[in-house]
N, C-alpha and C positions, 0 to 999 in steps of 0.2 A: 162415689155414690152418684148414680144418675140423677139428673134434675127431676125426673118424673117421680122419684121416690123420696124427695126432700120434704114433701108436704103430705100429711095424712089424707087429704081429700083427693089427691092424685091417685093414691093407692086404692082408696075406696071406689073411685070411678071404674077402676079395672077389676075390682072384686067386690061387688055390691053386698055380698053376704056378710062382709066384715063391717063392724060398727066403726064409728069415728074413733072411739077409744082403742079398739083393736089396732087400727092403722097407726094411731099415735104411738102405741107401744112398739110397733115394728120400726117406725122412724127413729124413735129414741134409742132402741137397741142398736140400730145401725150407726147412729151418731157416736155412741160411746164404744163401738165395736164390742158389744156385750152379747150375752146369750138371752134368749127370750124363753122364759118358763111359763107354760100355759097348759091347761087341760082342755082348752077349747079346740076341738078337732079341726074346724075350718081355719082358724088362725094358725095352728101348728102346721097343717098341710101347706098353707100359703107361704109361711116363713121358710119351710124346708124347700119348697119349690124355688124360692128366690136365693137361698143360701143354706145348703145342707148342714153347715156347721153352726148355724145360728140358734138351733133349738136343742 
């Protein structure tokens, strides 16, 4: 995991449409190598762009 994706605020700086909670969910899913289940279109598209197998 790149250092820029270790903290939710780093993700939010790159994608301001996402809330701090959205970014926290992405970081947590990456830490546990888990899948992120969401109906939020912005969050889903962002997660897929970073890792197609994460959603």
